[in-house]
gemmi code that builds the backbone of each chain (N, CA, C; Angstrom):
import gemmi

chains = {
    "A": [
        ("MET", (21.748, -9.610, 62.559), (23.033, -9.226, 61.971), (23.191, -9.854, 60.591)),
        ("THR", (23.448, -9.018, 59.604), (23.523, -9.489, 58.216), (24.903, -9.209, 57.633)),
        ("THR", (25.400, -10.167, 56.897), (26.684, -10.011, 56.207), (26.437, -10.147, 54.705)),
        ("THR", (27.049, -9.277, 53.935), (26.980, -9.397, 52.481), (28.226, -10.131, 52.014)),
        ("VAL", (28.019, -11.125, 51.169), (29.148, -11.872, 50.613), (29.235, -11.574, 49.120)),
        ("LEU", (30.430, -11.211, 48.665), (30.652, -10.963, 47.236), (31.582, -12.038, 46.685)),
        ("LEU", (31.212, -12.568, 45.534), (32.015, -13.625, 44.904), (32.482, -13.143, 43.535)),
        ("PHE", (33.726, -13.445, 43.230), (34.309, -12.960, 41.973), (34.944, -14.104, 41.182)),
        ("GLY", (35.180, -13.831, 39.905), (35.935, -14.746, 39.040), (35.377, -16.165, 39.058)),
        ("GLN", (36.274, -17.142, 39.249), (35.877, -18.543, 39.252), (34.793, -18.822, 40.286)),
        ("LEU", (34.880, -18.130, 41.437), (33.923, -18.407, 42.521), (32.512, -17.957, 42.135)),
        ("GLN", (32.452, -16.889, 41.388), (31.157, -16.422, 40.897), (30.593, -17.447, 39.908)),
        ("GLU", (31.518, -17.998, 39.116), (31.091, -18.983, 38.122), (30.619, -20.282, 38.795)),
        ("ILE", (31.379, -20.746, 39.797), (31.050, -21.993, 40.496), (29.671, -21.905, 41.160)),
        ("THR", (29.400, -20.745, 41.759), (28.178, -20.596, 42.564), (27.023, -19.980, 41.778)),
        ("SER", (27.319, -19.443, 40.607), (26.327, -18.675, 39.829), (25.759, -17.513, 40.630)),
        ("LYS", (26.520, -17.036, 41.596), (26.084, -15.900, 42.422), (27.207, -14.867, 42.487)),
        ("HIS", (26.819, -13.606, 42.422), (27.798, -12.550, 42.641), (27.689, -12.010, 44.063)),
        ("GLU", (26.457, -11.977, 44.562), (26.244, -11.387, 45.883), (25.204, -12.189, 46.634)),
        ("LEU", (25.458, -12.456, 47.917), (24.425, -13.067, 48.740), (24.467, -12.511, 50.156)),
        ("GLN", (23.343, -12.636, 50.839), (23.241, -12.142, 52.211), (23.154, -13.348, 53.125)),
        ("VAL", (23.896, -13.316, 54.212), (23.797, -14.387, 55.214), (23.595, -13.730, 56.582)),
        ("ASN", (22.896, -14.449, 57.431), (22.552, -13.892, 58.741), (23.316, -14.576, 59.864)),
        ("GLU", (23.547, -13.838, 60.918), (24.101, -14.355, 62.174), (25.430, -15.083, 62.002)),
        ("MET", (26.354, -14.449, 61.287), (27.701, -15.000, 61.151), (28.631, -14.147, 62.021)),
        ("ALA", (29.158, -14.765, 63.071), (29.941, -13.999, 64.051), (31.336, -13.657, 63.519)),
        ("ASP", (31.904, -14.576, 62.748), (33.272, -14.352, 62.261), (33.471, -15.030, 60.910)),
        ("THR", (34.637, -14.791, 60.321), (34.867, -15.294, 58.953), (34.953, -16.827, 58.905)),
        ("HIS", (35.463, -17.452, 59.968), (35.524, -18.929, 59.960), (34.124, -19.530, 59.878)),
        ("THR", (33.222, -18.984, 60.675), (31.833, -19.472, 60.675), (31.211, -19.257, 59.297)),
        ("LEU", (31.462, -18.088, 58.750), (30.901, -17.757, 57.439), (31.426, -18.707, 56.359)),
        ("LEU", (32.750, -18.955, 56.369), (33.331, -19.813, 55.324), (32.852, -21.250, 55.465)),
        ("ALA", (32.657, -21.708, 56.706), (32.128, -23.062, 56.912), (30.722, -23.155, 56.313)),
        ("GLU", (29.930, -22.121, 56.529), (28.564, -22.109, 55.988), (28.584, -22.042, 54.452)),
        ("LEU", (29.450, -21.202, 53.906), (29.535, -21.082, 52.439), (30.004, -22.400, 51.815)),
        ("SER", (30.956, -23.068, 52.482), (31.456, -24.348, 51.963), (30.376, -25.424, 52.014)),
        ("ARG", (29.483, -25.306, 53.018), (28.372, -26.251, 53.110), (27.382, -25.984, 51.961)),
        ("MET", (27.112, -24.690, 51.706), (26.177, -24.325, 50.639), (26.749, -24.642, 49.258)),
        ("TYR", (28.048, -24.371, 49.108), (28.719, -24.556, 47.807), (30.006, -25.338, 48.055)),
        ("PRO", (29.946, -26.673, 47.996), (31.124, -27.500, 48.333), (32.385, -27.120, 47.540)),
        ("ALA", (32.224, -26.584, 46.340), (33.401, -26.222, 45.520), (34.211, -25.117, 46.184)),
        ("ILE", (33.577, -24.304, 47.021), (34.302, -23.229, 47.707), (35.351, -23.815, 48.658)),
        ("ALA", (35.046, -24.965, 49.220), (35.944, -25.593, 50.194), (37.315, -25.896, 49.594)),
        ("THR", (37.348, -26.195, 48.301), (38.609, -26.575, 47.669), (39.196, -25.458, 46.804)),
        ("ALA", (38.473, -24.351, 46.679), (38.937, -23.259, 45.809), (40.039, -22.461, 46.504)),
        ("LYS", (40.808, -21.760, 45.673), (41.889, -20.924, 46.183), (41.427, -19.464, 46.141)),
        ("TYR", (41.497, -18.784, 47.264), (41.070, -17.382, 47.293), (41.620, -16.656, 48.515)),
        ("MET", (41.591, -15.332, 48.444), (41.881, -14.489, 49.602), (40.556, -13.897, 50.064)),
        ("ILE", (40.568, -13.407, 51.291), (39.330, -12.850, 51.845), (39.549, -11.379, 52.187)),
        ("ALA", (38.594, -10.550, 51.773), (38.622, -9.137, 52.160), (37.368, -8.842, 52.979)),
        ("VAL", (37.556, -8.238, 54.137), (36.425, -7.769, 54.942), (36.410, -6.251, 54.809)),
        ("ASP", (35.309, -5.734, 54.300), (35.182, -4.290, 54.033), (36.407, -3.766, 53.281)),
        ("LYS", (36.747, -4.480, 52.221), (37.807, -4.129, 51.252), (39.230, -4.266, 51.784)),
        ("GLN", (39.395, -4.802, 52.987), (40.752, -5.016, 53.523), (41.026, -6.519, 53.552)),
        ("ILE", (42.165, -6.905, 52.961), (42.522, -8.330, 52.960), (42.856, -8.764, 54.391)),
        ("ILE", (42.300, -9.874, 54.791), (42.548, -10.365, 56.152), (43.290, -11.697, 56.090)),
        ("SER", (43.934, -12.056, 57.202), (44.468, -13.408, 57.319), (44.039, -13.884, 58.700)),
        ("GLY", (43.591, -15.098, 58.782), (43.109, -15.612, 60.063), (41.659, -15.224, 60.305)),
        ("ASN", (41.115, -15.774, 61.376), (39.702, -15.547, 61.671), (39.464, -14.089, 62.075)),
        ("THR", (38.402, -13.502, 61.540), (38.113, -12.093, 61.796), (36.652, -11.928, 62.201)),
        ("LYS", (36.426, -11.181, 63.253), (35.047, -10.930, 63.719), (34.305, -10.069, 62.706)),
        ("LEU", (33.018, -10.366, 62.548), (32.198, -9.597, 61.616), (31.219, -8.709, 62.382)),
        ("LYS", (30.983, -7.534, 61.812), (30.004, -6.614, 62.393), (28.742, -6.666, 61.541)),
        ("ASP", (27.659, -6.141, 62.070), (26.444, -6.049, 61.275), (26.736, -5.156, 60.066)),
        ("GLY", (26.399, -5.655, 58.885), (26.604, -4.852, 57.679), (27.968, -5.026, 57.027)),
        ("SER", (28.804, -5.907, 57.578), (30.119, -6.150, 56.951), (29.948, -6.738, 55.549)),
        ("THR", (30.884, -6.414, 54.689), (30.933, -7.034, 53.365), (32.177, -7.913, 53.294)),
        ("VAL", (31.949, -9.171, 52.999), (33.065, -10.114, 52.883), (33.197, -10.509, 51.421)),
        ("ALA", (34.371, -10.290, 50.854), (34.596, -10.628, 49.448), (35.563, -11.798, 49.360)),
        ("LEU", (35.210, -12.782, 48.545), (36.105, -13.916, 48.283), (36.788, -13.658, 46.943)),
        ("LEU", (38.121, -13.538, 46.990), (38.874, -13.066, 45.831), (39.814, -14.160, 45.308)),
        ("PRO", (39.502, -14.768, 44.178), (40.431, -15.733, 43.570), (41.728, -15.021, 43.177)),
        ("PRO", (42.786, -15.782, 42.855), (44.062, -15.151, 42.478), (43.845, -14.084, 41.394)),
        ("PHE", (44.451, -12.934, 41.603), (44.260, -11.807, 40.679), (44.928, -12.100, 39.335)),
        ("SER", (44.304, -11.633, 38.268), (44.900, -11.834, 36.938), (44.589, -10.659, 36.025)),
        ("GLY", (44.803, -9.463, 36.552), (44.608, -8.262, 35.743), (45.801, -8.001, 34.836)),
        ("GLY", (45.661, -6.963, 34.032), (46.743, -6.543, 33.151), (46.718, -7.247, 31.825)),
    ],
    "B": [
        ("MET", (25.982, 14.996, 50.121), (27.380, 14.681, 49.752), (27.860, 13.417, 50.459)),
        ("SER", (28.429, 12.557, 49.709), (28.971, 11.338, 50.290), (30.246, 11.659, 51.079)),
        ("LYS", (30.395, 10.960, 52.183), (31.608, 11.164, 52.973), (32.785, 10.362, 52.413)),
        ("GLU", (32.455, 9.465, 51.514), (33.530, 8.626, 50.977), (34.478, 9.461, 50.122)),
        ("ARG", (35.741, 9.074, 50.185), (36.733, 9.745, 49.338), (36.362, 9.499, 47.885)),
        ("ILE", (36.584, 10.511, 47.075), (36.377, 10.289, 45.647), (37.707, 9.818, 45.079)),
        ("LEU", (37.724, 8.571, 44.673), (38.966, 7.985, 44.166), (38.982, 8.103, 42.650)),
        ("LYS", (40.162, 8.304, 42.143), (40.342, 8.426, 40.706), (39.977, 7.099, 40.030)),
        ("ASN", (39.113, 7.181, 39.027), (38.727, 5.954, 38.330), (39.823, 5.556, 37.343)),
        ("ILE", (40.101, 4.273, 37.259), (41.105, 3.807, 36.295), (40.467, 2.924, 35.217)),
        ("PHE", (39.192, 2.578, 35.426), (38.591, 1.561, 34.553), (37.910, 2.171, 33.336)),
        ("VAL", (38.141, 1.530, 32.213), (37.474, 1.927, 30.976), (36.786, 0.692, 30.399)),
        ("LYS", (35.670, 0.928, 29.716), (34.919, -0.197, 29.162), (35.557, -0.613, 27.830)),
        ("GLY", (35.921, -1.855, 27.741), (36.498, -2.371, 26.503), (37.957, -1.981, 26.324)),
        ("ALA", (38.441, -2.125, 25.101), (39.859, -1.909, 24.787), (40.248, -0.434, 24.901)),
        ("ILE", (41.537, -0.213, 25.126), (42.103, 1.141, 25.158), (42.668, 1.424, 23.763)),
        ("GLY", (42.141, 2.429, 23.105), (42.512, 2.699, 21.708), (43.829, 3.442, 21.584)),
        ("ALA", (44.480, 3.278, 20.448), (45.751, 3.963, 20.184), (45.561, 5.484, 20.192)),
        ("ALA", (44.400, 5.960, 19.720), (44.134, 7.405, 19.687), (44.098, 7.975, 21.102)),
        ("PHE", (43.500, 7.201, 22.033), (43.434, 7.629, 23.434), (44.845, 7.768, 24.017)),
        ("VAL", (45.712, 6.823, 23.685), (47.103, 6.861, 24.165), (47.801, 8.086, 23.578)),
        ("GLY", (47.597, 8.320, 22.297), (48.205, 9.473, 21.627), (47.745, 10.793, 22.231)),
        ("GLU", (46.433, 10.886, 22.503), (45.900, 12.119, 23.106), (46.460, 12.331, 24.506)),
        ("SER", (46.641, 11.233, 25.251), (47.208, 11.343, 26.607), (48.615, 11.925, 26.557)),
        ("ILE", (49.388, 11.511, 25.573), (50.748, 12.052, 25.420), (50.656, 13.542, 25.078)),
        ("GLN", (49.792, 13.858, 24.116), (49.638, 15.239, 23.650), (49.282, 16.186, 24.794)),
        ("LYS", (48.443, 15.722, 25.722), (47.982, 16.554, 26.845), (49.127, 17.044, 27.729)),
        ("HIS", (50.287, 16.392, 27.638), (51.408, 16.753, 28.506), (52.334, 17.807, 27.899)),
        ("SER", (52.030, 18.244, 26.684), (52.982, 19.138, 25.999), (53.130, 20.485, 26.698)),
        ("ALA", (52.116, 20.894, 27.479), (52.202, 22.172, 28.190), (53.059, 22.072, 29.451)),
        ("GLN", (53.290, 20.835, 29.911), (54.070, 20.649, 31.142), (55.548, 20.509, 30.788)),
        ("THR", (56.200, 21.671, 30.683), (57.558, 21.667, 30.132), (58.643, 21.330, 31.165)),
        ("SER", (58.241, 21.041, 32.411), (59.236, 20.539, 33.370), (59.480, 19.047, 33.150)),
        ("ILE", (58.601, 18.423, 32.371), (58.765, 16.989, 32.088), (59.862, 16.791, 31.045)),
        ("GLY", (60.756, 15.819, 31.342), (61.814, 15.504, 30.386), (61.729, 14.079, 29.890)),
        ("ALA", (60.866, 13.269, 30.537), (60.790, 11.851, 30.168), (59.402, 11.289, 30.452)),
        ("HIS", (58.897, 10.532, 29.496), (57.670, 9.760, 29.699), (58.034, 8.288, 29.582)),
        ("SER", (57.385, 7.465, 30.387), (57.518, 6.030, 30.197), (56.115, 5.450, 30.105)),
        ("ILE", (55.922, 4.602, 29.120), (54.588, 4.055, 28.859), (54.659, 2.545, 28.793)),
        ("PHE", (53.732, 1.898, 29.502), (53.566, 0.454, 29.362), (52.195, 0.201, 28.779)),
        ("LEU", (52.131, -0.641, 27.742), (50.858, -1.048, 27.162), (50.763, -2.561, 27.224)),
        ("GLY", (49.739, -3.041, 27.900), (49.510, -4.486, 27.956), (48.546, -4.865, 26.852)),
        ("GLN", (48.943, -5.855, 26.053), (48.122, -6.270, 24.902), (47.652, -7.708, 25.103)),
        ("VAL", (46.429, -7.977, 24.726), (45.882, -9.336, 24.872), (46.538, -10.256, 23.840)),
        ("ARG", (47.127, -11.333, 24.357), (47.892, -12.266, 23.535), (47.003, -13.433, 23.111)),
        ("ALA", (47.115, -13.843, 21.866), (46.346, -14.997, 21.383), (47.094, -16.281, 21.732)),
        ("ASP", (47.149, -16.581, 23.028), (47.846, -17.796, 23.485), (47.185, -19.046, 22.906)),
        ("LEU", (48.022, -20.049, 22.698), (47.519, -21.327, 22.214), (47.584, -22.322, 23.364)),
        ("MET", (46.447, -22.915, 23.721), (46.428, -23.922, 24.789), (45.646, -25.135, 24.331)),
        ("ASP", (46.290, -26.283, 24.339), (45.656, -27.518, 23.850), (45.030, -27.292, 22.473)),
        ("GLU", (45.791, -26.640, 21.621), (45.367, -26.363, 20.242), (44.157, -25.438, 20.137)),
        ("LYS", (43.830, -24.766, 21.257), (42.756, -23.765, 21.193), (43.379, -22.388, 21.378)),
        ("LYS", (42.926, -21.452, 20.559), (43.520, -20.123, 20.596), (42.641, -19.137, 21.362)),
        ("VAL", (43.282, -18.306, 22.205), (42.560, -17.263, 22.934), (42.133, -16.176, 21.942)),
        ("SER", (40.844, -15.869, 21.949), (40.368, -14.821, 21.025), (40.118, -13.501, 21.754)),
        ("ALA", (39.907, -13.564, 23.084), (39.642, -12.341, 23.853), (39.827, -12.634, 25.337)),
        ("ILE", (39.983, -11.574, 26.112), (39.933, -11.704, 27.569), (38.810, -10.809, 28.069)),
        ("GLU", (37.998, -11.373, 28.972), (36.928, -10.581, 29.577), (37.329, -10.263, 31.013)),
        ("TYR", (37.456, -8.968, 31.301), (37.942, -8.529, 32.617), (36.793, -8.119, 33.530)),
        ("THR", (36.896, -8.544, 34.789), (35.985, -8.069, 35.834), (36.834, -7.627, 37.013)),
        ("SER", (36.228, -6.835, 37.892), (36.975, -6.326, 39.049), (36.049, -6.148, 40.239)),
        ("TYR", (36.645, -6.125, 41.412), (35.948, -5.648, 42.612), (36.323, -4.165, 42.663)),
        ("GLU", (35.549, -3.359, 41.949), (35.970, -1.980, 41.662), (36.242, -1.115, 42.890)),
        ("PRO", (35.357, -1.082, 43.893), (35.643, -0.187, 45.029), (36.976, -0.522, 45.706)),
        ("MET", (37.260, -1.826, 45.832), (38.524, -2.225, 46.450), (39.699, -1.931, 45.524)),
        ("ALA", (39.526, -2.168, 44.239), (40.599, -1.922, 43.266), (40.985, -0.443, 43.253)),
        ("LEU", (39.988, 0.441, 43.334), (40.301, 1.877, 43.287), (41.001, 2.314, 44.572)),
        ("GLU", (40.619, 1.737, 45.698), (41.340, 2.047, 46.949), (42.776, 1.558, 46.875)),
        ("LYS", (42.934, 0.349, 46.361), (44.279, -0.240, 46.247), (45.143, 0.578, 45.286)),
        ("MET", (44.541, 1.018, 44.179), (45.296, 1.824, 43.216), (45.718, 3.154, 43.837)),
        ("HIS", (44.856, 3.704, 44.677), (45.175, 4.943, 45.396), (46.415, 4.723, 46.284)),
        ("GLU", (46.472, 3.570, 46.937), (47.632, 3.231, 47.787), (48.903, 3.039, 46.952)),
        ("ILE", (48.749, 2.338, 45.821), (49.904, 2.102, 44.945), (50.445, 3.449, 44.442)),
        ("ARG", (49.527, 4.325, 44.037), (49.912, 5.646, 43.538), (50.696, 6.425, 44.610)),
        ("ALA", (50.181, 6.404, 45.845), (50.847, 7.121, 46.944), (52.241, 6.540, 47.194)),
        ("PHE", (52.339, 5.219, 47.167), (53.616, 4.533, 47.376), (54.627, 4.919, 46.290)),
        ("ILE", (54.184, 4.914, 45.036), (55.071, 5.220, 43.900), (55.508, 6.689, 43.919)),
        ("PHE", (54.569, 7.585, 44.249), (54.931, 9.003, 44.316), (55.904, 9.296, 45.451)),
        ("ALA", (55.793, 8.514, 46.546), (56.720, 8.699, 47.664), (58.112, 8.186, 47.309)),
        ("LYS", (58.164, 7.185, 46.433), (59.439, 6.531, 46.116), (60.189, 7.206, 44.962)),
        ("TYR", (59.460, 7.741, 43.989), (60.086, 8.298, 42.777), (59.717, 9.770, 42.589)),
        ("GLU", (60.623, 10.500, 41.969), (60.393, 11.930, 41.661), (59.561, 12.037, 40.382)),
        ("LEU", (58.263, 11.825, 40.517), (57.402, 11.848, 39.337), (56.681, 13.179, 39.206)),
        ("THR", (56.422, 13.567, 37.980), (55.568, 14.723, 37.719), (54.113, 14.279, 37.715)),
        ("CYS", (53.828, 13.189, 37.022), (52.470, 12.653, 37.033), (52.446, 11.198, 36.615)),
        ("MET", (51.281, 10.609, 36.850), (51.109, 9.185, 36.559), (49.640, 8.944, 36.197)),
        ("HIS", (49.435, 8.166, 35.151), (48.067, 7.854, 34.723), (47.969, 6.348, 34.498)),
        ("VAL", (46.878, 5.764, 34.959), (46.672, 4.325, 34.810), (45.262, 4.088, 34.268)),
        ("TYR", (45.168, 3.235, 33.259), (43.864, 2.837, 32.715), (43.873, 1.321, 32.539)),
        ("HIS", (42.804, 0.693, 32.995), (42.655, -0.757, 32.862), (41.285, -1.048, 32.267)),
        ("SER", (41.252, -1.958, 31.322), (39.977, -2.315, 30.689), (39.121, -3.182, 31.592)),
        ("LEU", (37.813, -3.043, 31.431), (36.851, -4.000, 31.970), (36.002, -4.469, 30.798)),
        ("GLY", (35.458, -5.679, 30.934), (34.683, -6.237, 29.820), (35.609, -6.884, 28.817)),
        ("LYS", (35.094, -7.072, 27.615), (35.814, -7.890, 26.624), (36.853, -7.078, 25.847)),
        ("VAL", (38.060, -7.632, 25.775), (39.133, -7.033, 24.972), (39.669, -8.133, 24.048)),
        ("ASN", (39.620, -7.895, 22.764), (40.039, -8.918, 21.797), (41.550, -9.056, 21.730)),
        ("ALA", (42.007, -10.214, 21.304), (43.444, -10.439, 21.094), (43.978, -9.354, 20.165)),
        ("GLY", (45.119, -8.797, 20.534), (45.724, -7.733, 19.726), (45.335, -6.343, 20.192)),
        ("GLU", (44.355, -6.261, 21.107), (43.946, -4.947, 21.624), (44.610, -4.683, 22.981)),
        ("ILE", (44.603, -3.406, 23.381), (45.282, -2.978, 24.606), (44.307, -3.009, 25.796)),
        ("SER", (44.760, -3.596, 26.904), (43.906, -3.691, 28.095), (44.495, -2.973, 29.310)),
        ("LEU", (45.772, -2.586, 29.241), (46.387, -1.863, 30.365), (47.310, -0.783, 29.817)),
        ("PHE", (47.174, 0.412, 30.372), (47.965, 1.574, 29.923), (48.472, 2.271, 31.182)),
        ("VAL", (49.779, 2.226, 31.374), (50.412, 2.902, 32.511), (51.371, 3.943, 31.947)),
        ("PHE", (51.261, 5.165, 32.451), (51.961, 6.301, 31.859), (52.554, 7.141, 32.992)),
        ("THR", (53.877, 7.167, 33.079), (54.545, 7.962, 34.120), (55.427, 9.021, 33.464)),
        ("SER", (55.528, 10.163, 34.118), (56.331, 11.268, 33.587), (57.181, 11.855, 34.702)),
        ("SER", (58.395, 12.275, 34.313), (59.305, 12.859, 35.298), (60.276, 13.794, 34.581)),
        ("ALA", (61.080, 14.493, 35.358), (62.058, 15.400, 34.764), (63.137, 14.611, 34.024)),
        ("HIS", (63.566, 13.494, 34.618), (64.644, 12.687, 34.035), (64.186, 11.233, 33.879)),
        ("ARG", (64.778, 10.544, 32.933), (64.248, 9.256, 32.484), (64.146, 8.174, 33.546)),
        ("ARG", (65.149, 8.092, 34.430), (65.215, 6.933, 35.325), (63.962, 6.807, 36.198)),
        ("ALA", (63.517, 7.912, 36.766), (62.336, 7.869, 37.643), (61.107, 7.399, 36.868)),
        ("ALA", (60.915, 7.930, 35.677), (59.740, 7.557, 34.880), (59.776, 6.068, 34.531)),
        ("ILE", (60.936, 5.579, 34.098), (61.058, 4.178, 33.668), (60.843, 3.227, 34.848)),
        ("GLU", (61.530, 3.507, 35.956), (61.435, 2.590, 37.108), (60.047, 2.643, 37.745)),
        ("ALA", (59.465, 3.832, 37.831), (58.123, 3.959, 38.421), (57.097, 3.229, 37.565)),
        ("CYS", (57.225, 3.346, 36.267), (56.284, 2.682, 35.356), (56.361, 1.169, 35.538)),
        ("SER", (57.591, 0.659, 35.546), (57.803, -0.776, 35.676), (57.264, -1.303, 37.011)),
        ("GLU", (57.551, -0.591, 38.097), (57.098, -1.060, 39.412), (55.569, -0.967, 39.535)),
        ("THR", (54.993, 0.070, 38.949), (53.525, 0.209, 38.996), (52.847, -0.956, 38.280)),
        ("VAL", (53.375, -1.343, 37.129), (52.796, -2.469, 36.384), (52.849, -3.737, 37.233)),
        ("GLU", (53.994, -3.971, 37.882), (54.131, -5.169, 38.723), (53.112, -5.153, 39.864)),
        ("LEU", (52.945, -3.997, 40.497), (52.014, -3.888, 41.631), (50.562, -4.061, 41.169)),
        ("ILE", (50.246, -3.519, 40.008), (48.887, -3.674, 39.471), (48.584, -5.158, 39.267)),
        ("LYS", (49.517, -5.863, 38.672), (49.283, -7.290, 38.390), (49.172, -8.106, 39.674)),
        ("LYS", (49.938, -7.704, 40.681), (49.993, -8.475, 41.924), (48.853, -8.115, 42.885)),
        ("GLU", (48.470, -6.853, 42.942), (47.613, -6.399, 44.042), (46.206, -5.941, 43.670)),
        ("LEU", (45.943, -5.674, 42.396), (44.598, -5.181, 42.069), (43.625, -6.343, 41.907)),
        ("PRO", (42.467, -6.258, 42.586), (41.469, -7.317, 42.420), (40.767, -7.222, 41.065)),
        ("VAL", (41.453, -7.767, 40.068), (40.945, -7.817, 38.695), (41.130, -9.251, 38.213)),
        ("TRP", (40.153, -9.752, 37.471), (40.234, -11.122, 36.955), (40.013, -11.123, 35.449)),
        ("GLY", (40.821, -11.939, 34.782), (40.703, -12.062, 33.329), (40.223, -13.461, 32.973)),
        ("LYS", (39.167, -13.506, 32.186), (38.654, -14.791, 31.701), (39.063, -14.909, 30.246)),
        ("GLU", (39.904, -15.908, 29.961), (40.376, -16.092, 28.587), (39.330, -16.859, 27.791)),
        ("ILE", (38.864, -16.221, 26.727), (37.830, -16.833, 25.903), (38.477, -17.371, 24.634)),
        ("PHE", (38.229, -18.650, 24.362), (38.820, -19.282, 23.183), (37.912, -19.106, 21.964)),
        ("GLU", (38.501, -19.400, 20.809), (37.756, -19.227, 19.552), (36.484, -20.081, 19.506)),
        ("ASP", (36.488, -21.214, 20.239), (35.284, -22.064, 20.237), (34.303, -21.678, 21.353)),
        ("SER", (34.506, -20.503, 21.973), (33.632, -19.949, 23.024), (33.813, -20.597, 24.399)),
        ("SER", (34.658, -21.629, 24.509), (34.975, -22.154, 25.841), (35.905, -21.137, 26.514)),
        ("HIS", (36.175, -21.330, 27.803), (37.025, -20.344, 28.481), (37.820, -20.968, 29.618)),
        ("GLN", (38.826, -20.232, 30.060), (39.530, -20.592, 31.294), (39.942, -19.301, 31.982)),
        ("TRP", (40.192, -19.390, 33.305), (40.568, -18.189, 34.040), (42.059, -17.970, 33.922)),
        ("LYS", (42.406, -16.775, 33.542), (43.807, -16.379, 33.343), (44.550, -16.472, 34.672)),
        ("THR", (45.844, -16.812, 34.594), (46.693, -16.740, 35.789), (47.874, -15.833, 35.465)),
        ("ASN", (48.216, -14.956, 36.392), (49.365, -14.061, 36.168), (50.651, -14.753, 36.587)),
        ("THR", (51.686, -14.589, 35.743), (52.957, -15.232, 36.061), (53.909, -14.199, 36.653)),
    ],
}
model = gemmi.Model(1)
for chain_id, residues in chains.items():
    chain = gemmi.Chain(chain_id)
    for i, (resn, *xyz) in enumerate(residues, 1):
        res = gemmi.Residue()
        res.name, res.seqid = resn, gemmi.SeqId(i, " ")
        for name, pos in zip(("N", "CA", "C"), xyz):
            atom = gemmi.Atom()
            atom.name, atom.element = name, gemmi.Element(name[0])
            atom.pos, atom.b_iso = gemmi.Position(*pos), 0.0
            res.add_atom(atom)
        chain.add_residue(res)
    model.add_chain(chain)
structure = gemmi.Structure()
structure.add_model(model)
structure.setup_entities()
């Protein structure tokens, strides 16, 4: 089971990554714990989470092929 | 054929030119049921922070999500206001201070719907669209923009 992670804005800058693949992540809590271990700055950053383009709140189960996006505060316009 | 919905694109590369805005207005002259247009233009401001001046903003987006969200905003606004049409353009990439990065254009039979719909659409775009602005200073350093 593979999950695609997309990073934007400050988070892309902190990690120097826009996209990464992670394996065997059952839910968003597990995924975020792993990402925070890989990139400690993520642990303290402010962001919302979208699973397959839908903003979620709370722990969410992931399916094979899910895309999880970490979205810093929006600043368009 | 893709099964995905084809969503209207709102993104343009770089600044939105005055000629483009003028042509957009001109295109509506055949629609004579329209009695009012309301236009919002967002311009990049040369803010001063710690004696450093912003020279440009570089915009990025999570485009597939932004276009879905814009589709929802459009549906919400059309359900709420008696609009004839609505057009939204947002820049991606670098836009220099003094240039236009957001163009929202609403039209209706009477002024109130166009004005209120335009204003509410701008607020929703700023609040809900996954777009990020990186403020670039004259010395090439940068900081991430925050919307107020």
